[in-house]
C-alpha positions in Angstrom: 0.4 9.3 17.6 -1.9 8.2 14.8 -1.9 4.3 14.2 -3.3 1.6 12.0 -3.7 -2.0 12.5 -2.2 -4.2 9.7 -3.2 -7.9 9.5 -1.1 -10.4 7.7 -1.0 -14.1 6.7 -1.5 -16.6 4.2 -4.4 -17.0 2.2 -7.4 -18.4 3.6 -6.3 -17.9 7.2 -9.2 -15.6 8.1 -7.7 -11.9 7.7 -10.8 -10.6 6.2 -12.9 -12.1 9.0 -10.5 -10.7 12.0 -10.4 -7.1 9.8 -14.3 -6.9 9.9 -14.6 -8.0 13.8 -11.7 -5.6 14.8 -13.3 -2.6 12.4 -16.6 -3.3 13.7 -15.3 -3.1 17.4 -12.9 -0.3 17.4 -14.7 2.1 14.8 -12.5 1.1 11.8 -12.7 0.9 8.0 -11.0 -1.6 6.2 -8.3 -1.1 3.5 -7.6 -3.7 1.1 -3.8 -4.3 0.2 -4.8 -6.9 -2.4 -3.5 -6.7 -5.9 -6.4 -8.5 -7.5 -9.7 -7.1 -5.4 -8.2 -3.7 -7.3 -9.9 -5.0 -10.2 -13.7 -4.7 -11.3 -15.3 -7.8 -12.6 -13.5 -10.0 -11.2 -14.9 -11.2 -8.0 -15.2 -15.0 -7.1 -11.5 -15.7 -7.4 -10.4 -12.9 -5.8 -12.4 -13.6 -2.8 -13.8 -10.1 -2.3 -16.1 -9.2 0.6 -19.6 -9.6 0.0 -22.4 -6.7 -0.3 -23.3 -7.2 3.3 -19.8 -7.0 4.8 -19.4 -3.8 2.8 -22.7 -2.5 4.3 -21.4 -3.3 8.0 -18.0 -1.8 7.7 -16.8 0.7 4.7 -14.2 -0.9 2.6 -11.6 1.2 0.4 -9.5 0.1 -2.6 -11.8 -2.6 -4.0 -13.4 -2.6 -7.7 -11.1 1.0 -8.6 -9.5 -0.5 -11.8 -10.6 -1.7 -15.0 -9.0 -5.0 -16.0 -7.0 -3.5 -19.0 -5.1 -1.0 -16.3 -1.6 -1.4 -15.3 -1.1 -0.3 -11.7 2.2 -0.6 -9.7 2.8 -0.8 -5.9 4.2 2.5 -6.1 0.7 3.9 -7.3 -1.1 1.7 -4.6 1.5 3.1 -2.0 0.1 6.9 -2.7 -3.6 6.2 -3.1 -3.7 4.2 -0.1 -2.1 6.8 1.8 -4.8 9.4 1.1 -7.3 7.0 1.9 -5.4 6.3 5.5 -5.5 9.7 6.2 -8.9 10.6 5.2 -9.9 7.5 7.7 -7.7 9.2 10.5 -9.4 12.4 9.7 -12.9 11.3 10.5 -11.6 9.7 13.8 -11.5 6.2 12.5 -9.4 3.3 12.6 -7.6 2.3 9.5 -7.5 -1.8 9.2 -5.5 -3.1 6.6 -6.5 -6.4 5.2 -5.1 -8.4 2.1 -2.6 -10.7 0.6 0.1 -8.8 -1.6 2.7 -8.2 0.8 5.0 -5.9 -1.8 2.2 -3.7 -1.7 1.8 -3.7 2.3 5.5 -2.9 2.3 5.6 -0.6 -0.5 3.0 1.5 1.8 4.7 0.8 5.2 8.1 1.3 4.1 8.5 3.4 0.8 9.7 2.0 -2.5 12.9 3.2 -4.4 12.4 5.6 -7.5 13.0 2.7 -9.8 13.1 3.4 -13.7 10.3 3.5 -15.5 8.8 0.3 -17.3 10.6 -0.5 -20.8 8.1 -2.9 -22.7 10.9 -3.5 -25.6 13.1 -4.8 -22.9 10.3 -6.8 -21.4 9.3 -8.4 -24.3 13.2 -9.4 -25.5 13.2 -11.1 -21.7 10.0 -12.8 -22.5 11.2 -14.1 -25.5 14.4 -15.4 -24.1 12.5 -17.0 -21.2 10.3 -18.7 -23.9 13.2 -20.0 -26.2 15.6 -21.3 -22.9 15.1 -23.8 -20.6 13.3 -23.4 -17.3 14.9 -21.1 -14.8 16.4 -18.6 -17.3 15.0 -15.6 -15.9 16.1 -16.7 -12.3 19.1 -17.7 -13.1 20.0 -14.3 -14.9 18.6 -12.6 -11.6 21.1 -14.4 -9.6 23.8 -13.0 -11.3 22.7 -9.5 -11.6 21.3 -9.3 -7.9 21.6 -12.4 -6.0 19.3 -10.8 -2.9 16.5 -10.2 -5.2 16.8 -13.7 -6.3 16.9 -15.1 -3.0 13.3 -13.6 -2.3 11.5 -14.0 -5.6 10.3 -17.4 -6.7 12.0 -18.8 -9.8 8.5 -19.5 -11.5 7.0 -15.4 -10.9 8.3 -14.2 -14.2 6.6 -10.8 -13.9 8.8 -10.0 -10.7 12.0 -11.6 -12.3 11.5 -9.4 -15.3 10.5 -6.3 -13.3 14.0 -6.7 -10.9 16.1 -7.8 -14.2 14.8 -4.5 -15.6 15.5 -2.4 -12.8 19.2 -3.7 -12.4 19.7 -3.4 -16.0 18.6 0.3 -16.5 19.6 1.6 -13.3 23.0 -0.1 -13.4 22.5 -1.4 -10.0 20.9 -4.2 -8.2 17.2 -3.5 -7.2 18.1 -4.7 -3.7 20.5 -2.2 -3.1 17.7 0.4 -4.3 15.1 -1.0 -1.9 17.7 -0.8 0.9 18.4 3.0 0.6 14.7 3.8 0.0 13.7 1.9 3.5 11.9 4.1 5.9 10.6 6.6 2.8 7.0 5.9 3.6 4.1 7.6 2.6 2.7 7.4 6.2 5.1 9.5 8.2 3.7 9.9 11.6 1.5 7.0 11.7 2.2 3.9 13.4 1.6 0.4 12.2 0.4 -2.2 14.4 0.6 -5.8 12.8 -1.3 -8.8 13.7 0.2 -12.2 11.9 -2.3 -15.3 11.5 -0.4 -18.3 11.2 -2.7 -21.2 11.5 -1.6 -25.0 11.7 -0.2 -25.9 8.1 -2.7 -29.2 7.7 -5.6 -27.2 8.5 -4.8 -24.3 6.2 -4.4 -26.8 3.5 -7.5 -28.3 3.9 -9.3 -24.8 3.8 -7.3 -24.1 0.9 -8.5 -26.9 -1.2 -11.9 -26.5 0.0 -12.4 -23.0 -0.7 -10.9 -24.0 -4.3 -13.6 -26.3 -5.0 -16.4 -24.4 -3.5 -15.3 -21.2 -6.1 -15.5 -23.4 -9.1 -18.7 -25.0 -7.8 -20.2 -21.8 -7.2 -19.8 -20.7 -11.0 -16.1 -19.2 -11.4 -16.1 -20.8 -14.7 -19.3 -18.8 -15.5 -17.9 -15.5 -14.2 -15.2 -15.9 -16.5 -17.1 -16.5 -19.6 -19.3 -13.5 -18.6 -16.0 -11.5 -18.4 -14.8 -12.6 -21.7 -18.3 -12.0 -23.2 -18.3 -8.3 -21.7 -15.1 -7.5 -24.3 -12.6 -8.1 -21.6 -9.4 -9.9 -23.0 -8.2 -12.9 -21.8 -4.5 -11.3 -21.7 -5.8 -9.0 -19.1 -3.5 -9.2 -16.1 -6.2 -10.7 -13.5 -6.4 -13.6 -15.7 -2.8 -14.4 -14.9 -3.7 -15.0 -11.1 -4.4 -18.3 -9.0 -8.1 -19.8 -10.3 -8.6 -17.7 -12.7 -5.9 -18.8 -15.0 -7.3 -22.1 -14.6 -11.1 -21.3 -15.0 -9.7 -19.5 -18.3 -8.4 -22.6 -19.4 -11.7 -24.7 -19.0 -13.5 -21.9 -21.0 -11.0 -22.4 -23.7 -11.0 -26.4 -23.7 -7.6 -26.8 -22.5 -8.4 -28.6 -19.3 -11.3 -30.2 -17.6 -12.9 -28.7 -14.5 -11.5 -31.4 -12.2 -8.2 -30.4 -13.4 -8.7 -26.8 -12.8 -9.7 -27.5 -9.4 -6.6 -29.6 -8.8 -4.4 -27.1 -10.4 -6.1 -24.3 -8.2 -5.4 -26.2 -5.0 -2.0 -26.9 -5.7 -1.1 -23.4 -7.1 -2.8 -21.7 -4.3 -1.2 -24.0 -1.7 2.2 -23.2 -2.9 0.8 -19.3 -3.1 0.5 -19.7 1.0 3.9 -20.9 1.3 5.3 -17.7 -0.5 3.3 -15.6 1.6 4.1 -17.1 4.8 8.2 -16.7 3.6 7.4 -13.1 2.8 5.3 -11.8 6.0 7.6 -13.3 8.2 10.2 -11.3 7.2 8.0 -8.2 8.1 9.3 -6.8 11.7 7.1 -6.2 14.6 4.2 -8.8 13.5 2.2 -10.0 16.7 1.7 -13.9 15.5 -1.6 -15.6 16.4 -1.3 -19.4 15.6 -4.9 -20.1 14.3 -7.4 -18.8 11.9 -9.0 -15.2 11.9 -12.5 -16.6 12.3 -11.5 -18.1 15.9 -13.6 -16.5 18.3 -10.6 -16.6 20.8 -8.0 -15.4 18.0 -10.3 -12.4 17.7 -10.4 -11.8 21.5 -6.9 -11.9 21.8 -6.0 -9.8 18.9 -8.4 -7.0 20.3 -6.8 -7.5 23.8 -3.4 -7.1 22.4 -4.4 -3.9 20.6 -5.9 -2.5 23.7 -2.6 -2.9 25.6 -0.5 -1.1 22.7 
């Protein structure tokens, strides 16, 4: 049976470093499952692989979208499945790395055929959320679909709105549709071997803080100024992400660079917590409790894969 390797874990845990190591040692090609690395122009704040790393190992699903394009997990799953089958046909090993757990689950387990986007409904929900107390969307979803509300963070407005939209338009909870669709993956016949990185929390947060500060020192704000100067609107989806939202606020003179760094560090730590909550629900993950750039972890991952 053909197989792939999927590396999971929180941001800054070294997933990309481990993926590069395994791809080089096992004759692989890397497939990103990061929803932001898909977008062109947004480089520094998304931790895209360097040009040197891309020369060492082929990378896929990077820089394939313009910032104004709308893209879904279902579209990602279909596109990634085609890429993975192409890699296997070349006799190579697909190595998946990224941070968007929902994209990975859509690829490996399949998605329900949910209703199409309803922009009028979405805008009504946004307007109500602005007019009501904090937590309105989460409270509404709890009434419609308690299971989905339990797994979606109360501050994640886009996911809350989508879950509410599905529940209202399908007249059924989104969680029920997910359960029915489970197992309808586009990767039928391809085995997924999953490796998880779970380094000590204190050390992970230190890395997160350092990386956030380094992004701003390396010119994240200047990158944002260049993106805006090229004609890309500040409403583009990537500007909603951690780091870019704060850098945009600096450009718009709403906060200082120091405030932006502190906010980015805090939001990234919270994001890492949510990622670990999500990935711990993944089945059949072989967990390694250190960073992916640790030589001992790399060897342990390689040994485990060779035993499978």
